N, C-alpha and C positions, 0 to 999 in steps of 0.2 A: 591284530598284531600278535604274533607268537613270540613269547619270551623264551629264548634259548638258555637253558641251564647247563653250564659247562661242568666238566669233571672237576676242575679246580674249585668251583663254588661248592660242589657237593662235598668234597673232602674237607674244606674249611667249615662248612655247616655241620658235618659229622663231628669234627673236633669240638665245635661249640656245644653241640648237644651232649657229647660225652662228658665234657667238663661240667655242664649244667646238671646233668643227671647225677654225677658223683657228688656235687655240692649239695643238691637237694636231698639225696639219700642220707648223707652224713648230717645235714642240718636237721632233718626231721627225726633223727635218732634221739635228739634232745629237745624236749618241749621248752618253750620260753625263749628268752633272749638274755643277752648280758645286761647288766644293770643300766648302763647309759642309754641303751636302746629305748627304754621306756619314756625318755624325753621325746624322742622322735614319734613314738606312738601317741603321746598326749597331744603333740602339735598337730599330727595328722587327724586325730579324732576331733580336735577343736575346729580345724579347717572344714572337715566334712559336716560339722554341725552348724557352723556360723559363716563359713566362707572366708574367714580371716585367720591369720596366724595368732597364736597366743602371746601377745606382747605384754599384757598386764596379767600376771598370774597371781591369784590370791592364795595359792597353795605352796608354791616354792618359796622357801625361807619365810613362810607365813605371810607372803606378799612381797612381790618384787617385779622388776621390768626385765624382759628378755630382749636381747639384741641378737638376731640371727637371720641370715638370708633364708627365705622360706621355700625355694623352688622344690627341693627334695621332699619336703613335707606335703606340698601340694600334689606331687606325683603319687605318694602313698595314699593320700586322701582320695585322689581321683580313682585309683584302683579299688579303694574300699567300698565304692558304690556297686561293684560287680562281684566282690568276694569279701569275706571277713577281713578286717584290718590286719589282724595278726598273721593271717595267711599271706596277705599282700606284702607285709613286712619281711616275711621269709622269702617269698618268691621273687619280688622285684629286685632287691639287691643281688640275689644269686644270678639272675639273668644278666644284670649289668656287669658283675664281676666276670661271668663267663664270656660276655661279649668283648672283653678286652682281647681275647685271642684273635678276633676278627680284625680289630684295629691294628694290633701288632703284626699280624700277617701282612696287612696292606703297607705298613711302615717298612718292614724288612724287605718286602718285594720291591718297594720303591728304592730303598738303599742299595740293594744287591742285584736287582733285575734277575733274581733266581728264585723260582718257586719252591724248590726243595729246601733251600736255606730259610725261606720265609715260613714254610710249614713247620720246620723243626724249632725255629725260634718261637713261633706261636704256641707250639706244644710245650716248650719250656715255660712260657709265661702262664699257661693254664694250670701248671702243676708245681710252680715254685712253692715250697712248703709254707712260707709266710702268708700266702694267699688264703690258706685254709684255716688260719687263725681268725678269719672274719666270718666263719660259718653262721654264728648265732648273733650277728650284729645287724641291726637295722641302721646302718651307718651312712651318713651323708658322704663319707669318703668313697663309697662305691661309685656314686655318680660323679663326684668331683675328679677322681682319678681317670675314669673313662673319658670325661670331657677334656682333661688335660692332655691325654695322649691323642685324642681326636684333634685338638687344637694344634699340637705339634705336627701332626700329619698335614693339616691344612697349611701350616707355615712352610713345610718342606716344598709344597707345590704352589707357593704364593704367586709365582710368576704366571701361573696358568689361569685361564678364565674361570671365574666363579669362586676361587679359593680365598680371595680377599674378603668377599661377602661372607663366606663360610666362617672365616676366622673371627670376624666381628660378631656374628650371630652366636657362635659357640662361646666366645668370651662373655657376652652378655648373660647367657645362661649360666656360665661358671660364676659370674659375679653374684648372681641370685642363688647360688648353691653354696659356695664356700670360698674363703680367702686364699686357699692353697694355690690359686692361679698364679700368685706372685713367685712361687718356686720356679715355674716354667719361664715366666717373664724375665726373671733374673738370669736364668740359664741362657736366654737369647743374648743378653748383653755379654756374658762370658764367651759365648760363641763368637760374637763380633770381635772381642779382644783377641781370641785365638787366631781369627782370620787376619787381624791387623799385624799380630806378631809374626805370622807366616807370610806377610806381605801379599795376601790374597785380596782381591777386590771385594768390597762389601756391597751387596746388592742394595740399590737405593730403595727398592720396594720393600725388601726385608727390614731395613732400618726404619722406614716410615711406619710400617704396620706394627713393629715392635714398640716403637715410641708411642704411637697412638694408643695401643692396647695398654701399655704401662700407665700412661697418664689417665686414661679412662678408668682403669682399675683403682688407681690411687685416689682419684676424685671421688669415686663411689664409696670406697671404704673409709675415707676421711669423714665424709658426711654420715656414714652409718655408725662409725665407732668413735667419733670425736669425744663424746661424753665419757666413754670408758677410758680413752687415752688421758684426758685431763684428770680423771679421778684416780687412775692407777699409775700414771707415769710409765716408766720403763717396764714395770712388771706386767703391763698390758700385753707385751710380746709373749709372755708365758701365761697369759690368760688369767692372771691374778691367782694362780694356783697356790694354796698354802705351802709354806716352806717344807714341812715334813713330807708332802706328797710329790714334790718336784722330782725326787729320785725315781719314783715309780712311773711317772708320766714321761720323763725324759731320761732314759737310762744311758749308761756309758756303753759305747759301741765296742764290741770285741771281735776279734778275728773269727773265733769259733761261733759266735753268735751270727755273724754274716754267713758263714758256711752253712749253718743250720737253716737260716732263713731263705737263702738263695738256692742252695744246692751246689755241690762242688763243681759239676760240669759247667753250668751257666756262668759261675764265678770265674773259673779258669779261662773259659773261652771269651768272656766279656773283658777281662783284664788284658788278655792277649790282643783282643781287637783294639783296645785303646792304644796299645803299643804300636801295632802295625799301621793303624790309621794316622797316628801322630808322626811317625818317622818314615813310613814307606808309601802307603797308598794315597794319603792326603784326601780321603773321601770326605768331601765337603758336607754332605748331608749327615754322615755319621758323626761329624763333629758336633752337631746339635745335641746328640744323645750322649756324647762324651761330656759336654758341658752340663747337661741335665744330671748325669750320674755324679759328676764332680760336686755340683751344688747340693744334691741330695746327701752325699756323704759328708760334706762340710756342715750342713745343717744338723745332721745326726750327731756329728762330733761335738758341735757347739751347743747341742740340746735346744735347737730352735724349732724342731718339729717333734711331735709325739713319736716314740720309738717305733711302734708298729707301722706308722705311715711312712716314716723315713726308710724303713727296710723294704716296704712295698715299692716305693719309688725306685730305690737302688736296684732291687731285684728285677723289676720290669725293664729298666734301662739296660742292665747287663744282659738280659734275655734278648733284647733288640740287638745289642752290639755283638752278641755271640753269632748272629746271622752273618756278620761280615767275615768272621773266621771260617765259618762253615762254607760260605760261597768261595772263598779263596782256596780252601782245601779241595773242594769239589773240582774247581778249575785246574788245580795242580794235578789231581788224580787223573783227570781226563786226558792229560798229556803223557801219561805213563802206560806201561804195558798191563797194569792191573786195572785199567779203566773199566773193564767189564765187571769188576767186583765192587764198583762204586755203591750200588744199592745195598750190598751186604755190609759194607763199612758204615754206610749211613744208618742202616738198621741196627748195627752194633752200638752206634753212638746213642741212639734212642733207648735201646735196652739198658745200656750203662747208666744213662740218666735216670731211668725208672728205678733201677736197682739202688742207686745212690740216694734217691729221695724217699724210698720205702721206709727206712728207719724213722724218718721225721713224721710219717703218717701213723706209725705204730705207737708213737708216744702220744698219750692223751693230751690234747691242747689245753694250755692253761687259761681257759676262758672262765670268765666270772659270771656264772648263771645262778640265779636265786634257787635254792633248794625248794622242792614242792611244799615242805612243811612251813617254810617262811611265807610263801604265797598264800597258803591256806589261812595262816594267822592274820595276814592283812585283809583277806576277804572277810574274816570274822570281824575285824576292826571296822570295815566298811558297813557291815550290817548291824553293828551293836554299839556304835559310839556316836556322839553328837557330831553334826555336820561341820561345825567350826572347831573341832578338837585339833590340837597340835600334837603330833606324834613324834617323839624323839627316837631316831634310829641312827645308825652309822651314816656318815656323809655319802658313802657309796650307795646306800639304800634309799636315798632321798627321792629319786624319780620313781622308784618302785612303790614307795608309800603314796606318792601323788596319784599314780596310775591305778594301782590295784585297790588301795584303801580309799582313794578319793578324799584324802585328808591332808591337812597342812603338815609340812615337815619343818625341822629346824634348819636344815642345810641339805644341799645336794651338790653334785659335781659340776654345776655351772656357776663359776665363781665371779664372772664379770659383773661389775656394778655393785658388788657386795663390800661394804666397808669393814675394816678390822677382821678380815677373814681368818688370819692366823689365830687370833684370840678365840673366835667362834669355833674353829676347828679343834683347838686345844680343849676348850670347854666341853665339847661333845665327847671327845675321846675320854676325858677324865670322868665323865658321868657313868662310864661303864666300868671303871676300875676304882673309883673312890670308895673309901671305907668310912670317911668322916661324914656323918649324916648332915651336919649343919651346912657344910660346903655344898653337898649335893642339893639340899633344899634351896640354897641361895641360887644355884645355877638353874634349877628347874623353874623357879619363880621368875628368874631373869628372862627366860625364853618362853614363859607362859605355857609350859608343857602340861598336857593333860594325861598323856599315856607314854609309857616307855616301852618300845619294841625291842626286846632282847631276842634277836634272831639266832637260829642255830649257827649261822656263820659267825656272829658276834661271840657266841659262847665258845666256839672253837678258837677264834682268833685271840680272845682275851683269857682263855682257859678258865671259863666261869661255868657255874651251874645255876647261879642266881645273882641278883644285885646285892651287894654287901649291906647297903644302907636301907633296903626295902623292908622296913619294919611295919607291922600290921597297923600301927597307929596312924601312919601316913600313906600307906600303899595297900592296894588290894590286887592280888594276883588273879586277874579275870580270865586269863587264857593260858593253858599250859599243855600244849600238845606238840612236842618237838621244839617249837619256839615258845617264848613266853611274852605275855603282854601284861604290864602293870598299870593300874590306874593310879594316878597321883591324886591324893585327896585334898591337896591344897594346903598343906601344913606350912607354917611360917618357920623361920630359922629358930625362933625362941622355943618352939615346940620340940 
């Protein structure tokens, strides 16, 4: 049997390869990952060694329990058998992010029945600026967002043979990946409300599959997270994040921030698509993505999703909706005397999009990647300290301490199931700025700290060159090459 490859498939494959090549080129310009990615690396490393996720971790918070769906970490672990883990953690998320252009091409082609509109929308989705803030992240969101849009595509075609099964399979994989599936499921119910308000008939099969997937997801996550919910109450929704950190995890949405993240062309076209779909064309399938964009925006506004992820969802939905306007415009042009210039106008739109997003790429992304001197300091810690030593570092550096130094931390950025997290967070921060030796000794003994890791990032953030209370009688500066490592000699407060 000969498989015929069409021109359409070649063009979409080329777009995928271009996006992937640019992502990999930019990603490999910077060695390492952002701080939170080292959690994924530890999970994948543990799975590759034992076959099981790291549920009981003796290093995080000097001993704690993790709750997390493990599918993404199994994926990284599987590829680590054929390539180095850190290479897999760069390559696999980039492939998944780039593959979004294929899914969005299929979605827009189904919405518009127009290949040109589908291609331009997928081009937008491949180069929205916010997507390139994920370059050095081994993030579970790469897989979860891909699966979310794949599920939305299956939902569009739910009346067709095989797509019900596909919806269930994709949802199960999503459940084993990340809880962000609820954003899409809530969007389905908003879609039903919009249909009811417009007095359009709600498909029985759509309603059944949406309800089934919602209750399946609810049942699964109640079982998985019930302990965290009972422990943290309503703060479970915000992942038990310490109060001082909430503003950085869940930022206020701004008009200029959306323009920067989405790009002015997809934003204008997407917003106009919402208008013409709502008041003119009544495109039923497009209403799914209007609902999805609306829920993404509301969750961003109410700070119910991390800022970057909310912007990614909003950007990709607007890129999809922009295809509706492009198709409408192309149809209108085809009925005029300038129809033979359609390709010139289409090319001008693409060029205009590229010109408007270039400034976003020229600005160095605000990614949080450990400096080489900090990594070298922790490698020294791994080779020169006791195996059960507790290392004090910033909360942001907790996973890095676990992965590179293979030592216990006092805290990291996974806050679920941690009691009195605000107090712990305040104590850690104060240990970098305290001048009173007695209070510093009390806190160091409280958390059984053996070494203090004063990274170059910490010195820059707190405007320090050394710890104020690190007197020779109680501390020994054992490493001083860009970053500093102090050994705590175990003094009591009385000393």
